[in-house]
Structure formats: structure tokens, C-alpha cells
C-alpha positions in Angstrom: 58.9 4.9 -36.4 59.6 7.2 -39.2 58.1 10.1 -38.0 59.6 9.7 -34.5 62.9 9.3 -35.6 62.3 12.4 -37.7 61.2 14.2 -35.2 64.2 13.9 -32.9 66.5 14.5 -35.5 64.7 18.0 -36.4 64.5 18.5 -32.0 68.3 18.5 -32.4 68.7 20.9 -35.0 66.6 23.5 -33.1 69.8 25.3 -30.3 71.1 28.5 -32.4 74.6 26.5 -32.5 73.1 24.5 -35.6 72.1 27.8 -37.7 73.8 26.9 -41.1 74.0 22.7 -40.2 70.4 22.4 -41.0 68.9 19.4 -43.2 68.7 20.4 -47.0 64.8 18.1 -47.1 62.1 20.3 -47.2 59.0 18.7 -45.0 55.9 19.1 -46.5 53.7 21.7 -44.8 51.4 18.9 -42.9 54.3 16.9 -41.6 55.7 20.3 -40.3 52.6 21.2 -38.2 52.7 17.0 -37.0 55.9 17.7 -35.7 55.4 21.1 -34.0 52.3 19.7 -32.1 55.2 17.7 -30.1 57.0 20.6 -29.1 56.5 23.5 -27.2 56.1 27.1 -28.6 60.2 28.1 -27.9 61.2 25.2 -29.9 58.9 26.2 -32.9 59.9 29.6 -33.0 64.0 28.5 -32.8 63.2 26.3 -35.8 61.8 28.3 -37.7 64.4 31.0 -37.2 67.5 28.6 -38.4 66.1 27.8 -41.7 65.8 30.6 -44.2 63.6 28.2 -46.1 60.7 28.0 -43.1 60.8 31.9 -42.3 57.7 32.0 -44.9 55.9 30.5 -42.7 55.8 32.7 -39.4 52.3 34.2 -40.6 50.7 30.8 -41.4 47.8 30.5 -39.0 48.0 27.3 -38.8 50.3 27.0 -36.9 49.7 29.5 -34.2 46.6 28.4 -34.0 47.8 24.7 -32.9 50.0 26.8 -30.1 46.8 29.1 -28.8 44.7 25.5 -28.8 46.8 24.1 -26.0 45.9 26.9 -23.4 42.2 26.6 -24.3 42.3 29.2 -27.4 40.5 28.0 -30.3 39.0 30.6 -31.9 39.0 34.7 -31.6 36.2 35.4 -30.5 36.9 36.9 -27.2 39.9 38.8 -28.3 38.4 40.9 -31.0 36.6 43.6 -29.0 39.0 45.8 -30.1 40.6 44.6 -33.0 37.9 41.7 -35.7 40.5 41.0 -37.7 43.3 40.2 -34.7 45.4 36.8 -35.3 46.2 33.9 -33.8 49.7 34.6 -34.0 49.0 38.5 -32.0 47.3 36.5 -29.4 50.2 34.3 -28.9 53.3 36.4 -29.5 51.9 39.0 -27.4 50.0 37.0 -24.3 49.9 33.2 -24.6 53.6 32.2 -25.1 54.6 34.1 -22.1 51.7 34.0 -19.9 49.5 31.6 -21.3 51.1 28.6 -19.0 49.2 31.0 -15.9 46.0 29.4 -17.1 44.4 27.5 -14.6 44.7 26.4 -10.7 47.0 28.2 -8.5 47.3 26.9 -4.2 49.0 29.5 -2.3 51.6 28.8 1.5 49.5 31.0 2.8 50.0 30.1 6.6 47.0 28.1 8.0 44.3 29.1 5.5 46.0 28.5 2.1 44.6 30.1 -1.1 43.4 29.5 -4.6 43.9 31.5 -7.3 42.2 31.1 -10.8 43.9 31.9 -14.3 41.3 32.1 -17.5 40.9 33.8 -20.6 38.4 36.9 -19.9 36.1 35.5 -22.4 33.1 38.5 -21.4 35.7 40.4 -23.4 32.3 42.5 -25.3 30.9 43.1 -22.0 34.0 43.8 -20.0 35.3 46.3 -22.3 39.1 44.6 -22.3 40.8 40.9 -24.0 43.2 39.3 -21.5 44.0 36.8 -18.9 42.2 37.0 -15.8 43.5 36.3 -12.3 40.8 35.8 -9.8 40.4 34.6 -5.9 38.8 32.2 -5.2 36.6 32.7 -1.8 34.4 30.7 0.2 31.7 32.0 2.1 31.3 30.4 6.0 27.7 28.9 6.4 25.5 31.1 8.0 24.6 29.2 11.2 25.6 25.8 12.5 21.8 25.1 11.9 22.9 25.3 8.3 22.4 22.8 5.3 26.1 22.6 5.2 26.7 18.9 3.7 27.4 19.4 0.3 30.4 21.8 -1.0 29.3 25.5 -1.9 30.8 27.3 -4.9 33.1 30.0 -4.4 33.2 33.5 -5.0 35.5 34.9 -7.3 37.6 38.4 -7.1 39.4 39.6 -9.2 42.8 40.6 -8.2 44.9 40.6 -11.3 44.5 41.6 -15.3 47.1 40.7 -18.2 45.4 42.9 -20.8 46.3 42.7 -24.8 46.6 46.9 -25.6 44.5 47.8 -28.5 45.6 47.8 -32.0 47.8 50.3 -33.9 48.1 51.0 -37.2 52.0 49.4 -37.4 51.8 46.0 -38.7 54.0 43.4 -37.7 56.5 42.1 -40.3 55.9 38.7 -41.9 59.5 38.1 -41.4 59.8 39.1 -37.8 61.4 36.3 -35.4 62.5 35.7 -31.4 66.3 36.1 -31.3 66.3 33.7 -29.3 64.1 31.2 -26.6 61.9 32.8 -24.4 62.4 36.5 -25.7 59.7 39.0 -27.4 59.6 39.5 -30.3 61.0 43.2 -31.8 58.0 44.3 -32.8 55.2 43.0 -30.5 53.7 45.0 -27.9 53.5 43.8 -23.8 50.4 43.6 -22.6 49.1 46.4 -20.1 49.1 45.1 -16.1 46.6 45.9 -13.3 45.7 45.1 -9.6 42.0 44.9 -9.0 41.7 46.1 -4.8 38.7 45.6 -3.4 37.0 47.6 -0.4 33.2 48.3 0.9 32.0 46.5 -2.1 33.9 48.8 -4.7 36.9 48.0 -7.3 39.6 49.8 -7.4 42.1 49.3 -10.8 45.7 49.8 -10.2 48.0 49.4 -13.5 51.3 48.7 -12.6 54.3 47.1 -14.2 55.7 45.4 -11.7 53.3 42.7 -10.6 54.4 39.0 -11.2 57.4 37.1 -10.1 59.0 33.5 -11.4 60.4 32.2 -7.8 63.4 29.7 -7.6 63.0 27.3 -5.3 63.6 28.1 -2.0 63.5 27.2 1.8 61.5 29.5 3.5 59.2 28.2 6.1 56.6 29.5 8.6 57.0 28.3 12.1 54.6 28.8 16.0 55.9 29.3 19.3 52.6 27.3 21.4 52.4 30.1 24.2 50.7 27.0 26.5 53.6 24.8 26.1 56.6 24.9 28.8 59.4 27.2 27.6 57.4 28.7 24.7 59.1 26.3 22.1 58.8 26.7 18.7 57.5 24.1 15.8 57.4 24.4 12.3 54.2 24.9 10.6 53.4 22.2 8.0 54.5 23.0 4.5 53.1 23.6 1.5 52.7 21.7 -0.5 53.9 18.3 1.2 57.1 17.7 0.1 56.4 14.2 -1.0 53.3 15.1 -3.1 54.5 17.6 -5.1 55.1 15.6 -8.4 50.8 14.5 -7.8 50.1 18.0 -6.8 51.5 20.2 -9.0 51.8 20.7 -12.2 55.6 22.6 -12.9 55.5 22.0 -16.7 52.6 25.2 -16.6 54.9 27.8 -15.6 54.9 31.5 -17.7 58.1 32.2 -19.4 59.8 34.7 -17.0 63.3 35.6 -15.5 63.3 33.0 -12.6 64.4 35.0 -9.6 66.0 33.8 -5.9 62.7 34.9 -3.6 63.9 36.9 -0.4 64.3 35.3 2.6 63.3 35.8 6.2 63.8 34.9 9.5 62.1 36.8 12.2 63.7 34.8 15.5 65.7 37.3 16.9 62.1 39.2 17.0 60.6 36.2 19.3 62.2 37.6 22.8 60.3 40.8 23.4 56.7 39.1 21.5 55.0 38.1 25.0 53.8 41.7 26.6 52.6 42.7 23.1 50.0 39.4 23.0 46.3 39.4 23.6 45.0 37.2 26.7 43.0 35.1 23.5 46.4 34.5 22.0 48.1 31.6 22.1 50.2 31.1 19.1 52.4 32.9 17.8 52.5 33.0 13.5 56.9 34.3 12.2 58.7 33.1 9.1 62.0 31.5 9.5 63.8 28.9 7.1 62.9 25.7 6.4 65.2 23.1 7.9 63.7 19.8 5.9 66.0 19.0 3.1 64.0 19.4 0.0 63.6 23.1 -1.4 60.2 24.3 -2.1 59.7 23.8 -6.0 59.4 26.9 -8.6 56.4 29.4 -7.5 54.9 32.6 -8.7 54.2 35.7 -6.5 51.8 38.9 -6.9 54.0 42.0 -6.2 51.6 44.1 -4.2 51.8 47.3 -4.7 54.0 50.0 -3.1 51.5 52.6 -1.9 50.5 51.3 2.2 46.9 51.9 1.6 46.8 50.3 -1.7 49.0 47.2 -0.1 46.4 47.2 2.6 43.9 46.2 0.7 45.1 44.1 -1.5 46.7 42.0 1.1 43.6 41.4 3.1 42.1 40.2 -0.2 45.4 37.7 -0.4 45.5 36.7 3.1 42.4 36.3 4.8 43.0 37.7 9.0 43.7 34.6 11.3 41.8 33.2 14.4 42.5 35.8 17.1 44.3 32.5 19.1 47.2 33.0 16.2 49.2 36.3 16.3 51.3 37.6 13.2 54.7 38.8 14.3 55.3 40.9 11.9 52.1 43.4 12.7 53.7 44.5 16.0 57.2 45.1 14.1 57.5 47.8 12.3 61.1 47.3 10.7 59.3 43.9 9.6 57.0 45.3 8.2 53.2 43.3 7.8 53.5 42.5 3.5 56.8 42.4 3.7 56.7 38.5 2.8 55.3 37.6 -0.8 52.9 34.3 -1.1 54.5 31.7 -3.0 51.6 30.4 -5.0 52.1 26.8 -7.0 50.8 25.2 -10.4 48.2 22.3 -9.3 47.4 19.7 -11.4 43.8 18.7 -12.1 42.7 15.9 -14.3 39.1 17.1 -14.9 38.3 20.3 -16.1 37.3 23.0 -14.1 33.5 22.4 -14.6 33.4 19.4 -13.4 35.3 20.3 -10.1 33.1 22.5 -9.2 29.8 20.2 -10.0 28.4 18.1 -7.0 27.1 16.1 -10.5 30.4 13.6 -10.7 30.3 10.1 -12.2 31.1 7.3 -9.5 34.5 6.4 -9.7 35.1 3.0 -11.7 38.0 2.5 -9.3 39.9 4.2 -6.3 42.8 5.6 -8.2 40.2 7.1 -10.5 39.7 9.3 -7.5 43.2 10.8 -7.6 42.7 14.8 -8.4 41.8 18.0 -6.8 37.8 18.1 -4.8 36.0 20.3 -3.2 34.8 19.0 0.3 32.6 20.3 3.1 33.7 20.7 7.0 30.1 21.7 8.2 30.7 24.8 10.2 34.0 25.7 8.9 32.7 25.4 5.3 34.4 24.3 1.7 37.9 23.7 1.2 39.7 22.0 -1.4 41.1 18.6 -1.0 43.9 16.6 -3.0 42.9 13.3 -3.1 45.3 10.5 -4.0 45.9 7.0 -3.7 48.9 5.3 -1.5 49.5 1.6 -3.2 51.9 0.7 -0.2 49.8 1.5 2.0 46.8 0.3 0.3 44.9 3.6 1.5 43.0 6.4 0.2 44.5 9.8 1.0 42.8 13.2 1.3 45.0 16.6 1.9 44.3 20.0 2.4 44.9 22.6 -0.6 43.2 25.1 1.8 42.7 24.6 5.8 41.5 26.4 9.3 43.4 27.6 12.1 42.4 23.3 13.0 43.5 21.8 10.5 45.9 24.2 8.5 46.5 23.4 4.5 49.1 20.7 3.7 47.7 18.3 6.5 46.2 14.9 6.2 42.8 15.1 6.9 41.0 11.7 6.0 42.5 8.3 4.9 40.0 5.6 3.6 40.9 1.6 3.2 41.3 0.5 -0.2 42.2 -3.2 1.3 38.9 -4.3 1.8 36.0 -4.2 -1.0 33.7 -1.3 -1.1 30.1 -2.3 0.6 26.8 -1.1 -0.6 25.6 -2.0 3.2 24.3 1.6 4.3 24.7 2.9 8.5 22.1 4.6 8.2 22.8 5.8 11.6 25.5 7.6 10.3 23.9 8.3 7.1 21.3 11.0 9.0 23.9 12.4 11.3 25.7 13.3 7.8 21.6 14.4 6.4 22.4 12.3 3.7 19.1 10.3 2.2 20.0 6.9 1.0 16.8 8.1 -1.3 18.6 10.6 -3.0 22.4 9.5 -2.7 24.0 5.9 -4.4 26.4 5.0 -1.4 29.4 3.5 -1.4 30.8 3.1 2.0 34.5 2.7 2.8 36.4 2.8 6.7 38.9 5.1 6.9 40.3 7.9 10.0 39.7 11.1 10.1 42.3 13.6 11.6 42.2 16.7 14.1 44.2 19.3 14.7 46.9 18.7 18.1 48.2 21.0 20.2 50.8 22.2 16.9 48.2 22.2 14.5 49.6 18.9 13.0 
């Protein structure tokens, strides 16, 4: 109880306005480390900045190691390619403080398909020759044929699209007394990383350095709408939102945002361009996709956007990677009007909450859950001829059902839609329906099967 009260007292003293009013008690270093373990990076730095008696601790590696561990950096082996003496202080202040929260999975609102972007520490620094954080886009290969064995999810291919690279060391050394002047800013002697986009074409990769590559978006109302050609009067309907509004708290981890200045994203409404679209459609096109503000009462949460290159050729390569082509039955209105521009809109990526570690997410040999609530997490699902997709499974206690929502999707069932539910009110049974298992190409001899009754969903005329 004493430690908790003391921690609360210290948190109240962390604001810059409290400088000069700090308590005079000199706390033991071990107790300080324990207190720091409950504070975020900004609060730790502010605490060290508000008392002269604690400035000598600024270069103590134990403090910065604990902050690095929060981002999965337990040792410096991945950061010593250029400098074998690189410190936890340098790694945290120059890289992890601002960009460490990116590490993990992010899901985009790209219409229909969505996308998964993974940020991770570049552990192969010795092989690739640079240290930092890499952003890689997941892409799942489509099944080779409808006769292939598609009953198990496939692992994704990884396409590098972004580098946040620590700069090589210089002869200048950081002063032991240098501190952040205020929360969220960079130490005056610290150096910003190098940022590069990676473009892919014809099996090759092109690296392009850039100063503007990432934006932290404020909550917004930007949405997509569809105009269905086969419906009388060509009415418009909203595209399924992502993330689903009622799942935001469960699906997303909004504490995991980079420490950047939040910006208002541009808003687009292309409704006025619909009047002239009909003559431009191909015979196969049934639906027009366009941008328009959402009418929902809630805002979409904070997100990040990767800023495309300014060069039109590089922008084309970049957007082909980030936004796969839609099916021929969907026409993207932006591709027909130069004043709109096909790449004017930057996708929003949202930080996904994943309870299991990524290696567990990407293997099929996961332990059977003791309770249906234990299944709440991200999963890979196999959709026969449509390939592998990412799902979020969650328990709805009010309806007594287990729900699976699409994080990535396809032209028939887009991201953000429910794909199946399982009745949780009934006790799971081990009575095996061998006919059904045969259709699913599952052999009871090789799988420990528990069967539940449920409902699957397919796309309707409005993709909902």
C-alpha cells in the first residue's frame, strides 16, 4: 500500500509546473526502478527532468533497458552492426521512444480486402547492414487451384515497405545531463532515424529515402460508399466500416500509437462525380466504389497513414502493393477522374490487439482452449478457393455466441463483416459428423475435433 501511495504522489509531481516543488526525500534507486516500471516513457523522463538530484541517473542503463524491454528489446545484439558499444539509452531515445509503439500488427481500411502491416525490430541487422524497425506488408497467396488442399491456413509472404533506420554513430557524444525539455519531444543532441520506402516491381526492390513517410491521424468520419448498378435507380449504400464501431475497444490497442503530433486527415466526398460514371463502366462492372463522409454517430479512432511517394511512377508501384486491385465487378471511381487522383486518399492503419505472441498466431498447432472466452484473439482462417484471411474471434456474452469478424476480406465478404457465429449456450460435443468432416477434408484420426453448431454468412447484394 505504501509503494502504491508513493507512486501516486510521484505521478502528481511529474508535471513541469511542479518543478521546484519536488519532495526532498532521496528515494533508493531500486525503489525508483520499481516506480518507473509503472510509468510510461514520457513520465519517466519528466520525473528525471524535474529534480536536479536525479539528473545523475539520466545515463544509468538500467532505466533505459527497462523502457527498451517494453518494446521487446532485451539485448542490443540487433543494434550493434555499426557500433558495438551502442547503449540502451541511444536505442530508446533515438528510435523506440517515438516509433517503438509501432511494433506489432496494424490493419487497414482498404475497401473489401483490407491489409495487415507488421512492424518489427530488424533482428537480421548483421545480414542486411542496417539497424532499426522494418514495416512489412502481409500477402497471402491465392490457392493454386480449387483442387488444392486448402483446409489449413497458409502463412503470409512478407513484403518490406518501410524502414526506420538508426543512423551510424558519429564522433560526438551525448552529454550526461541532456534531457527532454518537455514530454514527447526529442533530446537536443539526439539524431532522428533515416526513413525509406521500399518499392517492388518485377521481382526487384527499390529503396527511396524520404523525410515524410508517416502521419498520426486524428479520429475522423471518412468512409466509403458503393453504388450498385443492378439496383433500380442506382442507390448508394455505405461500405462496411472498419474497424466495426462496437468492437473498437476489443479489437484495437489504442495505447500503441507512435509519439507524433496528431494531424487532421483530409476528408473527401466524391458523390458529385457519380453523375457521369455510367458511360465509363465496363460491361462486367456492377458496383462503383467512392469516398464519402460516414453518417455514423461515432468517429473512426486514431490511426496512422503511410504517405505515398510524390513521384507518380513510384506512387503507382507503392499503391499497387498497399491496395491490391479490386475484382472486375467493382469500379473505383477515383481511377476515372484526374482531378480526384487514384492515390489521393491515404489508407488508415489501426493498431491491432493480439493477446498471443505473433509466432503463436502464425502456427496451426495452438492448444485447445479451456473455455470459449480463451479464443478471443486474432486467428488465421482458410476460405477454400479464396485463400487465407485474418479473423478476430470474440465472445458475445449477452447473445451467448462466439463471433468471428473479418480483419481482411474479399470481394464477396469484405473486411469488417461477421463471417460466422457459434452457439455458446450449448455444451460442445465430441460426437463427430464424419460426413461434414469429409467435406472439410479433416480426418478425425489426425485432428482432435470438438464440434459446435453455428451460422456462417455469405455476401448479399450490398456486400453486407
